[in-house]
VMD Tcl script that draws the C-alpha trace (Angstrom):
set ca {
  {-47.51 8.74 -89.88}
  {-51.15 8.22 -88.99}
  {-50.39 5.40 -86.58}
  {-48.14 7.47 -84.22}
  {-50.70 10.29 -84.23}
  {-53.50 7.88 -83.45}
  {-51.44 6.22 -80.68}
  {-50.62 9.63 -79.15}
  {-54.29 10.63 -79.21}
  {-55.34 7.32 -77.62}
  {-52.74 7.61 -74.87}
  {-53.82 11.17 -74.14}
  {-57.45 10.09 -73.97}
  {-56.72 7.17 -71.61}
  {-54.40 9.35 -69.54}
  {-57.07 12.00 -69.13}
  {-59.62 9.36 -68.11}
  {-57.19 7.92 -65.54}
  {-56.56 11.34 -64.05}
  {-60.30 11.86 -63.72}
  {-60.67 8.55 -61.87}
  {-57.83 9.28 -59.48}
  {-58.69 12.91 -58.82}
  {-58.13 12.76 -55.06}
  {-59.99 14.94 -52.59}
  {-58.93 15.87 -49.07}
  {-61.47 14.56 -46.56}
  {-61.62 15.17 -42.81}
  {-63.25 12.39 -40.75}
  {-64.19 13.57 -37.25}
  {-65.13 10.62 -35.02}
  {-65.16 11.99 -31.47}
  {-68.37 10.80 -29.85}
  {-68.56 7.23 -31.11}
  {-67.96 3.92 -29.40}
  {-65.83 1.04 -30.61}
  {-68.76 -0.60 -32.41}
  {-69.56 2.68 -34.18}
  {-66.00 2.87 -35.44}
  {-66.48 -0.34 -37.43}
  {-69.02 1.47 -39.61}
  {-66.98 4.66 -39.75}
  {-63.76 2.94 -40.74}
  {-65.53 0.91 -43.43}
  {-66.48 4.21 -45.08}
  {-62.95 5.56 -44.65}
  {-61.48 2.40 -46.17}
  {-63.74 2.77 -49.22}
  {-62.55 6.36 -49.68}
  {-58.91 5.34 -49.29}
  {-59.33 2.68 -51.97}
  {-60.68 5.37 -54.30}
  {-57.45 7.32 -53.81}
  {-58.85 10.09 -51.61}
  {-56.70 11.58 -48.84}
  {-58.42 11.06 -45.49}
  {-57.49 12.60 -42.15}
  {-59.15 10.69 -39.29}
  {-59.40 12.38 -35.88}
  {-60.74 10.28 -33.03}
  {-60.41 9.57 -29.33}
  {-60.55 5.81 -29.80}
  {-57.71 3.33 -30.13}
  {-59.49 1.23 -32.77}
  {-57.75 1.38 -36.12}
  {-59.55 -1.05 -38.40}
  {-57.26 -0.77 -41.40}
  {-55.49 -3.74 -42.91}
  {-52.53 -1.60 -43.88}
  {-51.21 1.92 -43.42}
  {-51.83 3.60 -46.78}
  {-50.00 6.77 -47.72}
  {-53.30 8.62 -48.18}
  {-54.39 8.07 -44.55}
  {-53.52 10.40 -41.70}
  {-54.65 9.10 -38.30}
  {-54.71 11.49 -35.34}
  {-55.70 10.11 -31.95}
  {-56.40 12.70 -29.28}
  {-54.76 12.39 -25.90}
  {-57.86 11.38 -23.96}
  {-61.18 9.64 -24.52}
  {-63.81 12.32 -23.97}
  {-66.72 9.95 -24.55}
  {-67.83 9.01 -21.06}
  {-69.44 5.63 -20.45}
  {-73.01 5.87 -19.24}
  {-74.60 3.76 -16.55}
  {-76.84 0.90 -17.57}
  {-80.49 1.83 -17.26}
  {-82.99 1.39 -14.76}
  {-83.15 5.16 -14.87}
  {-86.19 7.34 -15.39}
  {-86.73 9.79 -18.26}
  {-85.42 12.81 -16.36}
  {-82.22 11.01 -15.38}
  {-81.65 10.07 -19.03}
  {-82.16 13.69 -20.10}
  {-79.67 14.83 -17.48}
  {-77.22 12.18 -18.69}
  {-77.52 13.44 -22.28}
  {-76.82 17.03 -21.25}
  {-73.80 15.95 -19.22}
  {-72.52 13.90 -22.14}
  {-72.74 16.88 -24.50}
  {-70.65 18.95 -22.12}
  {-68.13 16.14 -21.53}
  {-67.47 15.37 -25.18}
  {-67.02 19.07 -25.96}
  {-63.85 18.98 -23.85}
  {-61.94 17.62 -26.84}
  {-61.93 21.19 -28.21}
  {-59.34 22.03 -25.54}
  {-57.14 19.02 -26.33}
  {-53.59 20.22 -27.20}
  {-53.42 17.91 -30.23}
  {-56.72 19.26 -31.52}
  {-55.72 22.86 -30.89}
  {-52.53 22.35 -32.87}
  {-54.45 20.72 -35.73}
  {-57.21 23.29 -36.02}
  {-54.80 26.23 -35.92}
  {-52.72 24.86 -38.79}
  {-53.55 27.24 -41.65}
  {-52.18 24.78 -44.21}
  {-55.12 22.41 -43.64}
  {-57.61 22.42 -46.51}
  {-60.48 19.99 -46.94}
  {-63.11 19.30 -49.58}
  {-65.47 17.45 -47.25}
  {-65.96 16.65 -43.57}
  {-67.45 13.37 -42.33}
  {-68.97 13.60 -38.86}
  {-69.75 10.54 -36.77}
  {-73.07 11.76 -35.38}
  {-74.05 11.22 -31.76}
  {-75.81 14.35 -30.46}
  {-72.84 16.53 -31.41}
  {-74.25 19.12 -33.82}
  {-71.86 21.72 -32.38}
  {-68.98 19.89 -34.10}
  {-70.40 21.02 -37.45}
  {-68.57 24.25 -36.66}
  {-65.38 22.42 -37.69}
  {-66.72 22.24 -41.26}
  {-67.45 25.96 -41.08}
  {-63.89 26.55 -39.84}
  {-62.39 24.72 -42.82}
  {-65.06 26.11 -45.19}
  {-66.07 22.70 -46.53}
  {-69.37 20.79 -46.84}
  {-70.32 18.26 -44.18}
  {-71.91 14.80 -44.16}
  {-73.11 13.07 -40.98}
  {-73.00 9.31 -40.36}
  {-75.68 7.80 -38.12}
  {-75.38 4.18 -37.00}
  {-79.05 3.17 -37.15}
  {-82.57 4.06 -38.24}
  {-82.95 7.85 -38.44}
  {-84.11 9.40 -35.17}
  {-85.72 12.76 -34.52}
  {-82.37 14.57 -34.40}
  {-81.49 13.33 -37.89}
  {-84.93 14.12 -39.29}
  {-84.72 17.63 -37.89}
  {-81.16 18.12 -39.10}
  {-82.03 17.12 -42.68}
  {-85.50 18.65 -42.80}
  {-87.22 15.29 -43.20}
  {-90.97 14.96 -42.55}
  {-91.89 12.83 -39.55}
  {-95.21 11.08 -39.27}
  {-95.32 9.57 -35.81}
  {-98.87 8.32 -36.41}
  {-97.63 5.37 -38.47}
  {-93.79 5.46 -38.18}
  {-92.53 4.08 -34.82}
  {-89.28 5.62 -33.65}
  {-86.17 3.60 -32.78}
  {-85.89 4.99 -29.23}
  {-89.50 4.03 -28.46}
  {-89.21 0.68 -26.69}
  {-92.91 -0.03 -27.28}
  {-92.84 0.93 -30.97}
  {-96.06 2.88 -30.56}
  {-98.18 4.10 -33.46}
  {-101.29 6.25 -33.49}
  {-101.95 8.73 -30.69}
  {-99.41 7.06 -28.38}
  {-96.75 7.35 -31.06}
  {-97.63 11.04 -31.43}
  {-97.41 11.55 -27.66}
  {-93.98 9.91 -27.53}
  {-92.95 12.03 -30.51}
  {-93.83 15.28 -28.77}
  {-91.88 14.21 -25.67}
  {-88.92 13.36 -27.90}
  {-89.17 16.78 -29.56}
  {-89.04 18.39 -26.14}
  {-85.82 16.49 -25.35}
  {-84.38 17.39 -28.78}
  {-85.02 21.06 -28.16}
  {-83.29 20.98 -24.77}
  {-80.29 19.18 -26.28}
  {-80.06 21.51 -29.27}
  {-79.91 24.60 -27.08}
  {-77.23 22.91 -24.97}
  {-75.26 22.20 -28.17}
  {-75.85 25.77 -29.32}
  {-74.29 26.99 -26.08}
  {-71.22 24.80 -26.68}
  {-71.01 25.87 -30.32}
  {-71.04 29.58 -29.50}
  {-68.26 29.07 -26.98}
  {-65.92 27.70 -29.64}
  {-67.31 29.25 -32.84}
  {-68.28 32.85 -32.03}
  {-70.82 34.50 -34.32}
  {-68.37 37.30 -35.16}
  {-66.20 34.77 -37.05}
  {-68.49 31.88 -37.98}
  {-72.05 31.21 -39.20}
  {-74.64 30.78 -36.47}
  {-75.40 27.38 -34.99}
  {-78.67 27.17 -36.90}
  {-76.97 28.10 -40.15}
  {-74.32 25.37 -39.95}
  {-77.05 22.82 -39.23}
  {-78.86 23.91 -42.40}
  {-75.69 23.39 -44.43}
  {-75.32 19.63 -43.84}
  {-75.26 18.01 -47.27}
  {-76.15 14.38 -46.50}
  {-76.95 11.96 -43.72}
  {-75.68 8.40 -44.23}
  {-77.83 6.09 -42.06}
  {-77.08 2.45 -41.25}
  {-80.57 1.21 -42.05}
  {-82.55 -0.51 -44.80}
  {-86.19 0.42 -44.36}
  {-87.42 -1.78 -47.24}
  {-86.54 -4.94 -45.31}
  {-86.17 -3.78 -41.71}
  {-89.04 -1.32 -41.64}
  {-90.77 0.87 -40.92}
  {-91.57 2.27 -44.35}
  {-91.24 6.04 -44.02}
  {-90.74 9.12 -46.22}
  {-87.16 10.27 -46.76}
  {-85.84 13.40 -48.42}
  {-83.10 12.78 -51.05}
  {-80.36 13.89 -48.65}
  {-80.93 10.87 -46.36}
  {-79.04 7.92 -47.83}
  {-79.59 4.42 -46.46}
  {-76.41 2.33 -46.22}
  {-77.68 -0.50 -44.00}
  {-75.40 -3.52 -43.98}
  {-72.37 -1.62 -45.25}
  {-69.27 -3.80 -45.24}
  {-65.83 -2.83 -46.39}
  {-65.12 -5.16 -49.38}
  {-61.73 -6.33 -48.10}
  {-63.45 -7.65 -44.96}
  {-65.59 -9.95 -47.10}
  {-64.34 -13.48 -47.43}
  {-65.72 -16.92 -48.24}
  {-67.66 -19.19 -45.94}
  {-64.61 -21.46 -45.67}
  {-61.41 -20.47 -43.94}
  {-58.61 -19.54 -46.32}
  {-54.85 -19.18 -46.01}
  {-55.18 -15.41 -46.02}
  {-57.80 -15.55 -43.30}
  {-59.22 -12.20 -42.18}
  {-56.82 -10.81 -39.58}
  {-54.36 -13.69 -39.33}
  {-55.99 -14.93 -36.11}
  {-54.66 -18.52 -35.97}
  {-56.21 -19.22 -32.56}
  {-59.68 -18.25 -33.79}
  {-59.15 -20.18 -37.02}
  {-58.35 -23.38 -35.12}
  {-61.27 -22.79 -32.76}
  {-63.77 -22.39 -35.59}
  {-62.50 -25.42 -37.50}
  {-62.55 -27.77 -34.49}
  {-65.96 -26.69 -33.14}
  {-69.01 -28.78 -34.05}
  {-71.52 -26.03 -33.29}
  {-70.99 -22.45 -32.12}
  {-72.96 -19.99 -29.99}
  {-71.53 -16.48 -30.07}
  {-72.20 -14.18 -27.10}
  {-71.34 -10.48 -27.25}
  {-72.97 -7.45 -25.65}
  {-70.91 -4.99 -27.69}
  {-68.44 -2.39 -26.52}
  {-70.67 -0.43 -24.14}
  {-72.11 -3.21 -21.98}
  {-69.40 -4.69 -19.76}
  {-69.79 -7.85 -17.71}
  {-67.98 -6.03 -14.94}
  {-71.00 -3.70 -14.81}
  {-73.56 -6.51 -14.53}
  {-74.74 -8.55 -11.56}
  {-72.58 -11.67 -11.06}
  {-75.78 -13.72 -10.76}
  {-76.38 -13.14 -14.49}
  {-72.94 -14.51 -15.30}
  {-73.70 -17.64 -13.27}
  {-77.03 -18.12 -15.06}
  {-75.33 -18.04 -18.47}
  {-72.55 -20.42 -17.38}
  {-74.97 -22.96 -15.91}
  {-77.12 -22.79 -19.04}
  {-74.15 -23.32 -21.35}
  {-73.09 -26.40 -19.37}
  {-76.33 -28.02 -20.53}
  {-75.22 -27.67 -24.17}
  {-71.84 -29.49 -24.14}
  {-71.85 -30.03 -27.92}
  {-71.75 -26.28 -28.49}
  {-68.63 -24.14 -28.27}
  {-69.50 -20.84 -26.59}
  {-67.46 -17.93 -27.93}
  {-67.93 -15.21 -25.31}
  {-66.90 -11.55 -25.39}
  {-65.88 -11.00 -21.77}
  {-64.01 -8.13 -20.09}
  {-63.08 -9.89 -16.84}
  {-60.74 -12.81 -16.05}
  {-61.08 -15.23 -18.97}
  {-58.97 -17.94 -17.35}
  {-61.35 -18.15 -14.39}
  {-64.42 -18.09 -16.64}
  {-63.18 -20.91 -18.88}
  {-62.49 -23.06 -15.78}
  {-66.18 -22.91 -14.87}
  {-67.34 -24.53 -18.14}
  {-65.21 -26.53 -20.57}
  {-67.12 -25.41 -23.67}
  {-66.56 -21.66 -23.06}
  {-63.84 -19.70 -24.88}
  {-63.55 -16.02 -24.06}
  {-61.67 -12.86 -24.96}
  {-62.14 -9.16 -24.33}
  {-62.85 -8.69 -28.05}
  {-63.40 -11.11 -30.93}
  {-63.49 -10.44 -34.70}
  {-67.27 -10.57 -34.83}
  {-67.66 -10.71 -38.61}
  {-65.41 -13.77 -38.84}
  {-67.49 -15.63 -36.27}
  {-70.92 -14.71 -37.61}
  {-70.11 -15.61 -41.19}
  {-68.79 -19.07 -40.20}
  {-71.26 -21.79 -41.19}
  {-71.07 -23.60 -37.83}
  {-72.25 -20.53 -35.90}
  {-75.88 -21.29 -35.11}
  {-76.90 -18.56 -32.66}
  {-75.93 -15.00 -31.84}
  {-76.65 -13.78 -28.28}
  {-76.53 -9.99 -28.47}
  {-77.54 -6.73 -26.82}
  {-79.34 -5.67 -30.00}
  {-77.01 -2.87 -31.07}
  {-77.57 -1.79 -34.67}
  {-74.14 -2.88 -35.88}
  {-74.59 -6.36 -34.45}
  {-78.13 -6.63 -35.78}
  {-76.96 -5.63 -39.27}
  {-74.29 -8.32 -39.25}
  {-76.76 -10.96 -38.09}
  {-79.04 -9.97 -40.97}
  {-76.19 -10.19 -43.46}
  {-75.00 -13.60 -42.27}
  {-78.46 -15.04 -41.54}
  {-78.00 -15.90 -37.86}
  {-80.91 -16.35 -35.41}
  {-80.75 -14.05 -32.40}
  {-81.30 -14.21 -28.67}
  {-81.57 -10.54 -27.74}
  {-81.10 -8.77 -24.39}
  {-81.74 -5.04 -24.85}
  {-80.20 -2.56 -22.41}
  {-80.88 0.97 -23.69}
  {-81.48 3.23 -26.68}
  {-82.65 1.66 -29.93}
  {-81.67 -1.82 -28.72}
  {-85.18 -2.39 -27.35}
  {-86.80 -1.59 -30.68}
  {-84.23 -3.69 -32.56}
  {-84.85 -6.74 -30.37}
  {-88.62 -6.23 -30.55}
  {-88.46 -6.29 -34.36}
  {-86.34 -9.43 -34.28}
  {-89.02 -11.17 -32.21}
  {-91.84 -9.78 -34.38}
  {-90.22 -11.13 -37.57}
  {-89.53 -14.47 -35.79}
  {-85.83 -14.14 -36.44}
  {-85.15 -14.83 -32.78}
  {-86.32 -14.28 -29.21}
  {-86.02 -11.31 -26.88}
  {-85.64 -11.66 -23.09}
  {-85.47 -9.13 -20.26}
  {-81.94 -9.27 -18.86}
  {-83.11 -7.96 -15.46}
  {-85.75 -10.68 -15.08}
  {-83.64 -13.54 -16.41}
  {-83.66 -16.92 -14.70}
  {-81.89 -20.16 -15.58}
  {-85.10 -21.92 -16.77}
  {-86.01 -18.94 -19.01}
  {-82.57 -18.91 -20.61}
  {-82.45 -22.67 -21.10}
  {-85.95 -22.72 -22.63}
  {-85.00 -19.93 -25.05}
  {-81.80 -21.72 -26.09}
  {-83.66 -24.99 -26.66}
  {-86.31 -23.19 -28.71}
  {-83.81 -21.35 -30.90}
  {-81.42 -24.27 -31.42}
  {-84.08 -26.96 -31.76}
  {-86.60 -25.20 -34.02}
  {-85.72 -24.85 -37.71}
  {-88.03 -21.92 -38.37}
  {-85.63 -19.37 -36.84}
  {-82.72 -20.38 -39.06}
  {-85.01 -20.56 -42.10}
  {-86.54 -17.15 -41.35}
  {-83.08 -15.65 -40.84}
  {-81.90 -17.00 -44.21}
  {-84.99 -15.73 -46.01}
  {-84.71 -12.31 -44.39}
  {-81.00 -12.11 -45.21}
  {-81.80 -12.61 -48.88}
  {-84.34 -9.77 -48.72}
  {-81.93 -7.56 -46.78}
  {-79.19 -7.92 -49.39}
  {-81.38 -7.73 -52.51}
  {-80.77 -4.15 -53.70}
  {-80.24 -2.43 -57.04}
  {-76.98 -0.89 -55.81}
  {-74.76 -2.09 -52.97}
  {-74.24 0.10 -49.92}
  {-70.52 0.41 -50.72}
  {-71.16 1.80 -54.22}
  {-73.87 4.10 -52.86}
  {-71.55 5.58 -50.21}
  {-68.82 6.38 -52.72}
  {-71.22 7.80 -55.29}
  {-72.96 10.18 -52.91}
  {-69.84 11.39 -51.10}
  {-68.14 12.15 -54.41}
  {-71.40 13.72 -55.63}
  {-71.28 16.19 -52.73}
  {-67.66 17.03 -53.55}
  {-68.35 17.40 -57.28}
  {-71.24 19.77 -56.68}
  {-69.64 21.91 -53.94}
  {-71.86 20.66 -51.13}
  {-74.89 19.82 -53.31}
  {-77.03 22.52 -51.74}
  {-79.78 21.74 -54.25}
  {-80.56 18.61 -52.16}
  {-81.59 20.75 -49.22}
  {-85.13 20.23 -47.98}
  {-87.43 23.32 -48.13}
  {-88.44 22.46 -44.57}
  {-85.15 23.93 -43.35}
  {-86.34 27.38 -44.43}
  {-89.57 27.13 -42.43}
  {-90.09 28.09 -38.82}
  {-92.00 26.03 -36.27}
  {-95.37 27.67 -36.98}
  {-94.98 27.38 -40.75}
  {-93.90 23.73 -40.75}
  {-96.81 22.58 -38.57}
  {-99.23 24.95 -40.37}
  {-100.22 26.46 -37.03}
  {-101.05 29.78 -38.69}
  {-103.45 27.98 -41.06}
  {-105.08 26.05 -38.20}
  {-105.35 29.25 -36.19}
  {-107.07 30.91 -39.13}
  {-109.61 28.06 -39.33}
  {-110.23 28.29 -35.57}
  {-110.81 32.04 -35.80}
  {-113.20 31.57 -38.76}
  {-115.01 28.83 -36.84}
  {-115.41 31.02 -33.73}
  {-116.62 33.97 -35.81}
  {-119.09 31.72 -37.63}
  {-120.47 30.40 -34.32}
  {-120.78 33.96 -32.97}
  {-122.52 35.07 -36.15}
  {-124.98 32.16 -36.09}
  {-125.73 32.79 -32.39}
  {-126.48 36.44 -33.09}
  {-128.63 35.50 -36.08}
  {-130.52 32.98 -33.99}
  {-131.16 35.58 -31.26}
  {-132.49 38.11 -33.79}
  {-134.78 35.56 -35.38}
  {-136.05 34.57 -31.94}
  {-136.86 38.18 -31.08}
  {-138.74 38.70 -34.35}
  {-140.80 35.60 -33.77}
}
mol new
graphics top color blue
foreach p $ca { graphics top sphere $p radius 0.5 }
foreach p [lrange $ca 0 end-1] q [lrange $ca 1 end] { graphics top cylinder $p $q radius 0.2 }
display resetview
């Protein structure tokens, strides 16, 4: 009699525990402003949530769908147009870049009028426990979380920038913390000066986003723009300051997930039967190659946008390294390119992770985008970096500073410069050794990025937005945060003291 009772109790206990583990939440993932490379990070997070049994609705303008299957708990909605406009490559001045940012904000906001989006947002049956927002100067999209009355978490693809610090109420000390968009990585008074310029740009952009927000989320029905910004629960940032630097203060609501990789994308250093994405052509190419150089400038920098002289320089340089197979990401005519050098193999897009993890890959030629840099750290590959814009300059500068590779100016490139850099990187062991040592540091963490992502996202859901993580800074105005009232008080006291001493001196002089 006791045994059946005990068995029933045990089954009930295990059943209750199982229900707790599989308690699925409904999560909205809004990835409107990102680029293809950004989506690799976003979809890794989505895949982790899907594996946990959560129901995820992904809304994006991009065609990338980096899922190895079509799980029942995934709903993928692709809007009818790509509202993320490509920007021109720089040689632009600061004012042109500001104008470009303002135009971009207006362009990407057009998705709000998309018929597919309108149908989705008007569906009263939609209920969500959390919204993930791929962040790229799109604070106005936080109004979607207000519409569905759910907490929000933003995902940023690199080291936190001023927009993220301001959004999360994080202290910024520009005196000793260089910012990722500062190509010179200034500290001291120059870092402060750059910081104030950046704050000026932030303010202009925020008021532009406020204008867009109020157009779609009127104050009569929704919280104000400033209120929805204060209600962001977390910022997940693709950075690891302990290894990458700089060391900086972070509030608890900024979670570093640098090097995040969806577990199912991880595979051994040897090719297996169930190889990554079933790419037989790439598998044969990797096996047959003696040595590999991988060249990719990401999804935003197109060879069709670059001077043809640069293409010729790279081709002529690669001809001088016939023992190396050059795997080249190339958006033009691959047949014609491969005719110009026998050791070149090209495609419009390669599975980058598969190439970088392969033990015969000896060099990564990259634009210095954060996703690419993170993968080179993880797989310990030396880098030849050519920065174009944004944080790429700072990323490449840090690579050179840590002697993990070499950075060159793409607009001043010559054949001798490129050949010398290739000979240095391929012929000097220190770069490979430094990359391996840094990779070990980069991956040495108490908790993996994957576990951290799941814990904190579920933490926000469990605690109804986790408002207790909110920084007190968000309740302060500009004068309070920078203590301007205190400084003003000291100035007034100082002036009064000087006046008093002057008067006292005059009276003493008259008496004498």
